[in-house]
C-alpha positions as CSV (number, residue, x, y, z in Angstrom):
1,X,-0.1,0.1,0.2
2,X,2.9,2.3,0.8
3,X,4.1,1.6,-2.7
4,X,1.1,2.3,-4.2
5,X,0.2,5.7,-2.3
6,X,4.0,6.6,-4.5
7,X,2.4,6.3,-7.3
8,X,0.1,8.6,-6.5
9,X,2.1,11.3,-5.1
10,X,3.9,10.9,-8.6
11,X,1.1,11.4,-10.5
12,X,0.7,7.6,-11.3
13,X,-2.3,5.0,-11.3
14,X,-1.3,1.2,-10.5
15,X,-3.1,0.7,-13.9
16,X,-1.1,3.2,-16.1
17,X,2.4,1.5,-13.8
18,X,1.7,-1.4,-14.7
19,X,0.7,-1.0,-18.1
20,X,3.8,1.1,-19.5
21,X,5.4,-2.4,-19.1
22,X,3.7,-3.8,-22.5
23,X,3.6,0.0,-24.3
24,X,0.1,0.2,-23.0
25,X,-1.4,-3.5,-25.5
26,X,-2.2,-6.7,-24.2
27,X,0.5,-9.6,-25.1
28,X,-0.2,-12.5,-27.0
29,X,1.6,-15.2,-26.3
30,X,0.9,-17.1,-29.0
31,X,0.1,-20.9,-27.4
32,X,-0.1,-24.0,-28.7
33,X,-1.5,-27.2,-27.6
34,X,2.1,-28.9,-28.8
35,X,3.6,-25.9,-25.9
36,X,3.6,-26.7,-22.5
37,X,2.2,-23.7,-21.1
38,X,5.5,-21.4,-18.7
39,X,5.1,-20.8,-14.9
40,X,6.6,-17.0,-16.2
41,X,7.8,-15.5,-19.0
42,X,10.5,-12.6,-19.5
43,X,8.4,-9.8,-19.2
44,X,7.0,-10.6,-15.9
45,X,10.9,-12.0,-14.6
46,X,11.2,-8.0,-16.1
47,X,8.6,-6.6,-13.8
48,X,8.8,-8.2,-10.8
49,X,12.3,-7.2,-11.0
50,X,11.1,-3.7,-11.5
51,X,8.1,-4.0,-8.7
52,X,11.1,-5.4,-6.4
53,X,13.1,-2.2,-7.0
54,X,10.2,0.3,-6.8
55,X,9.3,-1.1,-3.3
56,X,6.5,-3.6,-3.5
57,X,7.0,-7.0,-1.3
58,X,6.3,-10.6,-2.8
59,X,5.7,-10.4,-6.4
60,X,8.1,-12.3,-8.0
61,X,7.6,-14.0,-11.5
62,X,4.9,-16.5,-11.5
63,X,2.9,-14.2,-9.4
64,X,3.2,-11.1,-12.0
65,X,2.5,-13.9,-14.8
66,X,-0.4,-14.7,-13.3
67,X,-1.9,-11.4,-12.5
68,X,-1.2,-10.8,-16.1
69,X,-3.4,-13.1,-18.0
70,X,-6.0,-12.3,-15.8
71,X,-5.8,-8.8,-16.1
72,X,-6.3,-9.1,-20.7
73,X,-2.3,-7.7,-20.3
74,X,-0.7,-11.6,-21.6
75,X,-3.3,-13.3,-23.8
76,X,-2.5,-16.8,-22.6
77,X,-5.3,-19.4,-24.6
78,X,-4.6,-21.5,-26.8
79,X,-4.8,-21.5,-30.4
């Protein structure tokens, strides 16, 4: 919560903070049935690393990947 308040003081929202990592565009992972679903992506690793630097706690690449999929930042549907 403290980091969110810090973001707000800087005029940013959590929404904008997260979406800037993917240039405000949902990422299509292009998954097919012959590919095993990974527990993380390079983007989720990058985001988790930056979030820890920014003061967020308990954020790892798997949690961030799950969040990204849940809110539509990543399209992890099979084709």
